[in-house]
Structures are given as structure tokens and as C-alpha cells.
C-alpha angles and dihedrals in degrees: 000000000000118000120196089221091060090074122081120231090253089059093056094113092045088051092058093047092049094049089052092050097048121072099185097042109140094239119108123240088244090061091050092052091049092050094049103039110031114083090193097060100069098149134066087233089061090048091053089047086056089057089049091055087052086052092054092047091051089050091052091049091049093047092048090049092051095046092047092047090047095051094046091047092052092048093049093045095053093044091054093043089054088058106036126075103232092200094059117112093241095047089105087079091065091043088055090051091049090051093053089048088051092052090049093062087064099032100053097049087047091052092049090048093051095044096050093039094053092045093054096030094231092159087072094066117106121237139081093266089068097049094089090049091051089051090051096047102031106018092240134080097215118097092234114053111204116236092218133031116277092225141013093245112118101167090270124114121252108277093199096067114101115252124193122227089245094055091045090052091049090051096047091048090050093047090045093047093046095050091046099048094039095051100033089054092042091053092050093049092044090055092044095052097046100039110029128072122242118220128208094184096268106051143008120240136180123216111235109173107100092174092066092056090050090052094049092050093046097048094050091048090051091051090048094051095041092055089047090053092050093049100039124055112241137186115270110284111241104162115110108243092227092062087065090063095073095058091035092061092047090045094053093043091050089052090045090054091046093055093043091049090062088068089065109024135040123259095247087057090052094050092050088051090055088052090054094052090102087082097061090036088061093045091047090047089055091052102038103031104016088236124185120220133201126242093254090056093058091045093051090046091054090048091051089051090050091049094048091050092050090048093051092047092050099041098065092230091147091054095059097074145353125292092271091059093048094046091045093053091048093049092049094049089050090049089052092051095047095046092044092050093052090048091054094048094045092050091048088054091050091052091052097046104038102013100220119176119257092252090048088053089048094050094045096048095045092047091056089043090056091053093048097045095043092051091050092046092052093049094047095040090243093143094054092048095046095046090048091050090047089052090055095043115037093181088064090065091054091048090050093049094047090048092052094046093048090048094048095043090046089056090054092049087051091058091043093051096047091045095052104030109015136246094287093063090044091052093051092051094048090046089055088046091056091053092049089048092058092047093048093047091050091051098043100039103027101243113175123227124185125206090267093052091050090049090053091051089051091049092051095049092043090053091050092050089047090052091052093048095050092043088056091046091051092049093050092049090049091052091047091053094050100076092049090051093050091050093050091050089054 
């Protein structure tokens, strides 16, 4: 990196010659123009000061953009709320629209900041005030971002160390138990918060703000991952912070759809829909990554679709409410699957391009999610509503905290399981967890399943296990062919 201030005043002419000869020098076109044209700016310090003025101007533009977007969003939100009946079945459409507006008040100023800063290379300036900007644009606060990781540590344990069968078994049982307890408890509490009524002795109330639950989960997950990063040495972070915002938006929207869907469909239906997300993941993979899939992947996707159809026909979901309720639940589940599929594909692309550790990814995504959800909650008055509800129902506070803790700890167990035993073992554990979730939900909340519905559940989980089995077979056959191919090339 070349800093204008690194040149002495006597080397001014050499600086201009050097700038003209270098195409990738880290000095903006604006600085070159100032150095060449202005008779008043005869020192490198003055040129750097000019870039500082550009930085102040960019800051003013970003602040004006944020303030203008915030005011427009507030006005539009209050106008629509004055017209719409918030208790109507289809009012979730407007809540979704308000949520998008809230995210825009964060996303749009960030976009302007990134665009203008990259154009004028403001992140190349020295000084404490530009460290945050470098973190947003380059993923690192240092002025020189390394091209490769400074160490081989990725948050994973050394695979070369000898592990006994006993220690591996203990680790596997701990990971399996941690995942099952965390996510089974999380599912039970999730259904309780969104479907049951809280009593304060005088009246019964249902909690309705899904956005607040997303915020609580994300902020605790951010704290967990942040503490982990402080305690455990990680590879150098090289992912621009703004790139997390795309999968953060889709991740929070998928969670929002997930909570809202529980107002219209049962928890077992939601779990089966999650199991069927392999279908939109494949479709999104085709669109985003141009991915190619094997025949067994298409066959198992069709089996999952058949199983889901049988389950829905046999579970009596359509008999619980009117057509609006049924359609709303289906649309929200589709929204969950689409947003979740985009999140997975975008995170996969970030892993390939910037190679962050899993905990770094968790911390970055949850940080951006906290910003998006908090802005939306402030605009819609969600904080005031949720805190008032919590003051009337103290048990709600405990449920929220337990939900957030189980979700955050579950994410850490995910990383530990994949790190120690691989994605296949993790997938099997989570598939078993989904089956247990359906069983627990039916026992605790009296969900009825007919023979056709049970058959649908069996078909879905059979298809998932077949998918895991054939994926392993394909991987082994590919590994067996590799040595022969290398010999033939020689």
C-alpha cells in the first residue's frame, strides 16, 4: 500500500511520476487531480487532507441518505397502519412490507457508503477514524490486508493428533446430545411463544411480533460468537463486512417467515417443510451457482415432494381455518424456503471466495442481522410493544431468553460437529432431530396425524437418508477413481 504521507516534501515530483506510472497504486483519482492541478496543495499532507475532506463529504451524503430514508419510511409506515386492520388474517403481508422498509433504512445508506468509499478509495487513508471503513470494505482494520492467511488455524482442532476411539465416542455423544437438546428445546419454546396465550391473572394474550424474537436470537448469537472469537485464535478475517448483509437480510427474513407461519400452520408441518428445503436449494443452486446435480438428487427431491403432499393431505391442515389461513401459511413456508436457500448458497460463495471460519461467518451475519432487525423494530414500535408485553407476562422473558440461548448454543454445536465429524454425521443427527421434533410437538400440543400423514413423514425421512447414503457412495467412488486418473496422466 502506498500512502501519500509516506513521501517527504522533497520527493513531491517523484511522487507524481510514481503515481502516473502505477496503475494499481492505492491513491484515488481525486488525490492525483489535486496533486497535479492545485497550486495551493504543495505538500503530501495537504493532499491527504483533501482526501479527508472527501471523506467528510461522503459521510454527509451517507447521513443525509439514511435520515431521508428513515423519515420516508416512518411516514409511509404510519400512513399504511392507519388504513390497514392489523388483526386481519392477511395483515402479515403489510408486516412483511414494513420489515422490508425497516431493512432499507440500513441497507441503502450502507450501499451508498460502500459505493462512494470504493470510488474514492477512502479505506486507504491512515488514521483511527478509517478503521471501521476498512473493516466494512476489506474485512480487516489494518491498512495492509494480507493476501493469504497468516496462519493455518481456522478455529478447528488439529486433525493430525491421535484420538482414541473412546475420546471420539465421547465427543460424538456430546455433539449429538448438544444438538438434540438445543434444537428440540428451541422448537418447543418457539411453538409455545407463537401459538399459546400468556396469562397475567386477568386476561390472556398472544405475542405477535416475530421480528423481536428474531432480534433476541441474533443478538445473543452475536455475543456468543464474539466471545468465542476473542477467546479462540482464528485465521485473519478477510471478508468485507458489507458482503454479510445480503445473506443477513435473507436469513432474518427466513426466520421471520418461520415464526409468522406458526400463526397459520402446525409445527410438524413447518418441520416437514424444512426437510423439503432441498428442492428450493437445488433450484437456487442452479440460478446462483449454475450447479449440476446427480440423478439420485432429483429422485430424492421428488420423493420428498410426494411425502410432503401426503403429510399435508393427512394432517388436516386445511380444516383448521379458512382458505386465507391455509394460503397464508403456504406462502410463508415458501418464503422461508426461498430465503433460507439463498442464505445457504450466498454463504457457500463467501466461504469459497474469502475463506472465513464458521464462527467468523456466524459473528458477521448476526452482527448485520442485529442492525437490520433493531432498525425495523424501532420504526414499527416493536421494542415498546415487546417490552410492554414482557412486563405484563414475566414468563415470556424466560421463554425468550431460553429460546435465544438454545439457538445460539445450537449454532456452536453445529460448528463443533462439522469440524470433528463432517457434514454427513451432522446431517444424520439433524434429520433424527427433525423426526423427534415432530413427535414431541404432537405429544405436547395434541397435533393429529392420520395414517396418510404418518406415511408422508416416513417417505420424507426415507428420502433424506437415501440421499445421504448415495452421496457417500458417490464420494467414495470418486475417491477410488482419483489414484487411477493420476497414474494415467503420468
